[in-house]
C-alpha positions in Angstrom: -11.5 -57.5 -21.2 -12.1 -59.4 -17.9 -15.4 -61.0 -17.1 -15.8 -58.9 -13.9 -15.6 -55.7 -15.9 -18.7 -56.4 -17.8 -22.3 -55.7 -16.8 -23.4 -59.3 -16.2 -26.8 -60.5 -14.9 -28.6 -63.8 -14.5 -32.3 -64.0 -15.4 -34.7 -66.8 -14.4 -38.4 -67.4 -14.6 -38.0 -70.0 -11.7 -36.6 -69.9 -8.3 -34.1 -72.7 -8.0 -31.0 -73.4 -5.8 -28.8 -74.0 -8.8 -29.1 -70.5 -10.1 -28.6 -69.1 -6.7 -25.5 -71.1 -6.0 -23.8 -70.4 -9.4 -24.5 -66.7 -9.3 -22.9 -66.5 -5.8 -19.7 -68.1 -7.1 -19.7 -65.9 -10.3 -20.5 -62.9 -8.1 -23.2 -61.6 -10.4 -26.7 -60.5 -9.5 -29.6 -62.9 -9.9 -33.1 -61.6 -10.9 -35.9 -64.0 -10.6 -39.5 -63.5 -11.8 -41.8 -66.4 -11.0 -45.5 -66.4 -11.2 -47.0 -69.6 -10.0 -50.3 -69.2 -11.8 -51.9 -70.4 -14.9 -49.5 -71.0 -17.8 -50.9 -68.1 -20.0 -50.5 -65.4 -17.3 -47.1 -66.8 -16.2 -45.7 -66.6 -19.7 -47.3 -63.2 -20.6 -46.3 -61.4 -17.4 -42.8 -63.0 -17.4 -42.3 -62.0 -21.0 -43.3 -58.4 -20.4 -41.0 -58.2 -17.3 -38.0 -59.6 -19.3 -38.4 -57.1 -22.2 -38.7 -54.1 -19.8 -35.7 -55.4 -17.7 -33.4 -55.8 -20.7 -34.3 -52.4 -22.1 -33.7 -50.7 -18.8 -30.5 -52.4 -17.7 -28.8 -53.0 -21.1 -26.5 -55.8 -19.9 -23.3 -57.0 -21.7 -23.7 -60.6 -20.6 -26.9 -62.4 -19.8 -27.0 -65.7 -18.1 -30.3 -67.4 -17.9 -32.0 -70.5 -16.4 -33.2 -71.9 -19.7 -36.8 -71.4 -20.6 -38.0 -71.5 -24.2 -39.5 -68.0 -24.4 -37.0 -66.4 -22.0 -34.1 -67.4 -24.3 -36.0 -66.3 -27.4 -36.6 -62.8 -26.0 -33.0 -62.4 -25.0 -31.9 -63.5 -28.5 -34.2 -61.0 -30.1 -32.8 -58.3 -27.8 -29.3 -59.3 -29.1 -30.4 -59.2 -32.7 -32.3 -55.9 -32.5 -30.7 -53.9 -29.7 -27.2 -55.1 -28.7 -25.4 -57.3 -31.3 -22.4 -57.7 -28.9 -24.5 -59.3 -26.1 -23.1 -62.5 -24.8 -25.8 -65.1 -24.0 -25.1 -68.0 -21.7 -28.0 -70.5 -21.2 -28.0 -72.9 -18.2 -30.0 -75.8 -19.6 -31.8 -78.5 -17.5 -32.9 -81.8 -18.9 -36.6 -81.4 -19.2 -36.7 -78.0 -20.8 -33.9 -78.9 -23.2 -35.5 -82.1 -24.3 -39.1 -80.8 -24.5 -40.8 -81.4 -27.8 -44.2 -80.5 -29.2 -46.4 -82.9 -31.1 -48.9 -82.2 -33.8 -49.7 -78.7 -35.1 -46.9 -76.2 -34.4 -44.2 -78.8 -33.7 -42.1 -77.9 -36.7 -42.2 -74.2 -35.9 -41.4 -74.8 -32.3 -38.2 -76.6 -33.2 -37.1 -74.1 -35.8 -37.5 -71.3 -33.2 -35.6 -73.3 -30.7 -32.7 -73.9 -33.1 -32.7 -70.2 -34.0 -32.4 -69.3 -30.3 -29.5 -71.7 -29.6 -27.7 -70.7 -32.8 -27.5 -67.2 -31.3 -26.5 -68.5 -27.8 -22.8 -68.1 -27.1 -22.5 -70.9 -24.4 -25.0 -73.5 -23.2 -24.3 -75.0 -19.8 -25.4 -78.6 -19.2 -25.1 -80.5 -15.9 -23.5 -83.8 -17.2 -22.0 -85.6 -20.2 -25.3 -87.5 -20.8 -26.9 -84.3 -22.0 -24.3 -83.7 -24.7 -26.4 -85.8 -27.2 -29.3 -83.4 -26.5 -27.5 -80.0 -26.8 -25.6 -80.9 -30.0 -29.0 -81.1 -31.8 -28.9 -77.3 -31.5 -25.3 -76.3 -31.3 -21.9 -77.5 -30.1 -20.9 -74.5 -27.9 -21.6 -76.2 -24.6 -19.9 -76.4 -21.1 -20.5 -79.0 -18.5 -21.1 -77.7 -14.9 -22.7 -79.9 -12.2 -24.6 -78.2 -9.4 -22.8 -76.7 -6.5 -23.4 -78.8 -3.4 -25.6 -76.6 -1.2 -24.4 -75.4 2.2 -26.8 -75.6 5.1 -26.4 -76.4 8.8 -27.1 -80.1 9.5 -29.3 -80.2 12.6 -29.1 -83.6 14.2 -31.9 -84.9 16.5 -30.1 -87.2 18.9 -33.4 -88.2 20.5 -34.9 -89.6 17.3 -36.2 -93.2 17.7 -38.4 -93.9 14.7 -36.5 -94.9 11.5 -37.7 -93.0 8.5 -36.9 -92.4 4.9 -37.7 -89.2 3.0 -38.9 -89.3 -0.6 -37.9 -86.0 -2.1 -40.6 -85.4 -4.7 -42.3 -82.8 -6.8 -45.0 -85.1 -8.1 -43.7 -84.6 -11.6 -44.6 -87.1 -14.4 -41.1 -88.7 -14.4 -41.6 -90.0 -10.8 -42.7 -93.6 -10.1 -45.7 -93.0 -7.8 -47.3 -96.5 -7.7 -43.9 -98.2 -7.2 -43.1 -96.0 -4.2 -46.5 -96.6 -2.6 -46.0 -100.4 -3.0 -42.5 -100.2 -1.7 -43.8 -98.4 1.4 -46.3 -101.2 1.9 -43.5 -103.7 1.7 -41.5 -101.9 4.4 -44.4 -101.8 6.8 -44.7 -99.8 10.0 -41.1 -100.2 11.0 -40.0 -97.5 8.5 -42.0 -94.3 7.9 -41.8 -92.6 4.5 -42.1 -88.8 4.5 -43.1 -87.7 1.0 -42.2 -84.1 0.3 -43.7 -81.7 -2.2 -47.2 -80.3 -2.9 -49.5 -83.3 -2.8 -51.3 -83.9 -6.1 -54.8 -85.0 -5.6 -55.0 -86.1 -9.3 -52.0 -88.3 -9.1 -53.0 -89.9 -5.8 -56.7 -90.2 -6.7 -58.1 -93.7 -5.9 -54.8 -95.0 -4.7 -54.7 -96.7 -1.3 -52.0 -95.0 0.8 -50.4 -97.1 3.5 -50.3 -95.6 7.1 -46.5 -95.4 7.1 -46.5 -92.7 4.3 -46.7 -89.1 5.6 -47.2 -86.3 3.0 -45.4 -83.2 4.3 -46.5 -80.7 1.7 -44.1 -77.8 1.0 -41.8 -77.2 3.9 -39.8 -74.1 4.7 -36.0 -74.5 4.2 -35.3 -75.0 8.0 -37.9 -77.7 8.4 -36.9 -79.4 5.2 -33.2 -79.5 6.0 -34.0 -80.7 9.5 -36.1 -83.5 8.1 -33.6 -84.8 5.6 -30.6 -84.3 7.9 -32.1 -86.8 10.4 -33.4 -89.3 7.9 -32.0 -92.8 7.8 -32.3 -92.7 4.0 -33.3 -90.3 1.2 -35.1 -91.5 -1.8 -34.7 -89.8 -5.2 -36.4 -91.4 -8.2 -36.9 -90.5 -11.8 -37.5 -92.2 -15.1 -35.6 -89.4 -16.9 -32.2 -90.4 -18.2 -29.1 -88.5 -17.1 -31.0 -86.6 -14.5 -29.0 -85.2 -11.5 -31.7 -84.3 -8.9 -31.3 -81.3 -6.6 -32.2 -83.4 -3.5 -29.2 -85.6 -4.1 -26.8 -82.7 -3.8 -28.6 -81.8 -0.5 -28.3 -85.4 0.7 -24.6 -85.3 -0.1 -24.1 -82.2 2.1 -26.1 -83.8 4.9 -24.1 -87.1 4.6 -27.4 -89.1 4.6 -27.5 -92.5 2.7 -29.4 -92.0 -0.6 -31.2 -94.3 -2.9 -31.0 -92.9 -6.4 -32.4 -94.0 -9.8 -29.7 -95.9 -11.6 -28.2 -93.9 -14.5 -24.7 -93.2 -15.7 -24.8 -89.5 -14.7 -25.7 -90.2 -11.1 -23.1 -93.0 -10.8 -20.4 -90.8 -12.2 -21.1 -87.9 -9.9 -22.2 -89.5 -6.6 -20.0 -92.6 -6.9 -20.3 -94.8 -3.7 -22.2 -92.2 -1.7 -25.5 -93.8 -2.8 -27.3 -97.0 -3.5 -28.5 -97.2 -7.1 -31.9 -98.8 -7.9 -34.3 -99.7 -10.6 -37.8 -98.5 -10.2 -39.8 -101.6 -9.4 -41.4 -101.6 -5.9 -39.2 -104.5 -4.8 -36.0 -102.9 -6.0 -36.9 -99.7 -4.2 -37.8 -101.3 -0.9 -34.7 -103.6 -1.0 -32.5 -100.6 -1.8 -33.9 -98.6 1.1 -33.1 -101.4 3.5 -29.6 -101.8 2.1 -29.0 -98.0 2.5 -30.1 -98.1 6.1 -28.0 -101.3 6.8 -24.9 -99.7 5.3 -25.5 -96.3 6.9 -22.0 -95.9 8.5 -20.1 -96.9 5.4 -22.2 -94.7 3.0 -21.9 -91.7 5.4 -18.1 -92.0 5.3 -18.2 -92.4 1.5 -20.4 -89.3 1.3 -17.8 -87.2 3.1 -15.1 -88.1 0.7 -17.2 -87.6 -2.4 -18.4 -84.3 -1.1 -14.8 -83.0 -0.6 -13.9 -84.2 -4.1 -16.9 -82.6 -5.8 -16.4 -79.3 -4.0 -12.8 -79.1 -5.4 -14.1 -80.0 -8.8 -16.7 -77.2 -8.7 -14.1 -74.6 -7.9 -11.9 -75.8 -10.8 -14.8 -75.9 -13.3 -16.1 -72.5 -12.3 -12.6 -71.1 -13.0 -12.6 -72.7 -16.4 -16.1 -71.3 -17.1 -14.9 -67.8 -16.4 -12.0 -68.3 -18.8 -14.4 -69.6 -21.5 -16.7 -66.6 -21.0 -13.8 -64.2 -21.3 -12.9 -65.8 -24.6 -16.4 -64.8 -25.9 -16.1 -61.2 -24.8 
């Protein structure tokens, strides 16, 4: 039976572009339920929503943006209600690699292995994550993000050079190093720092005048900001992490400075400058990216065209793999 003849849905406890883009290409409905509240309420209400949704809609195929409890509830639905249910988990680095320490750690891992044992396909973003998923099972499929599509709005009157640090203030981002790099660059280059500013992370840190915290921006303002940047900065200490902002930068054709790892080099090739995370390496890489703006912009166009063709091919292969599970 063909994939399109099945009742397929995508469930997520987060709202992320990756899920939105993949469901568009698979032509399946996406249902997101996200409570940005304390962790107890978020997991309780999301769990209740998931159970009610599955019982009401009785899907044949469930895709999900992987969350520990979300996958567990879908697996239990398969075990207890619909033994023919096909489960496809789209796994991102942090959730897949998350471990508990101390009391409950052993139980946490046993439940996680039980969940993946009953998952038909796990989708990962790059080859570097293979070593993580095979700890749970070997039924994986590699699918990078779809390059997002948005209108690039160029401001031809822009005079001030600036770089945008695309940030979420997560623990894998080098905060002190970016602040020191901005000090090194001085007033000649402004650094717009996106994301909800964390008072705890920035507490007692001296912020130079050329750093501007934007807070959360709506999509139009955000895309306008990155489209007119002289450089985008995307940094993480996480191995094999392909950051959403880098895909956006590729669409905009803006020079990028990305943390140096194998997954990023393999995907973005020569459309970016790759850097270590010392403050000197970061500031030097920003200056290099701005200096080589024209060359990198041309490279970005070629890499973007290649990756868009790759995505079409890989999505086709994914549909065939799903049909083999039906």
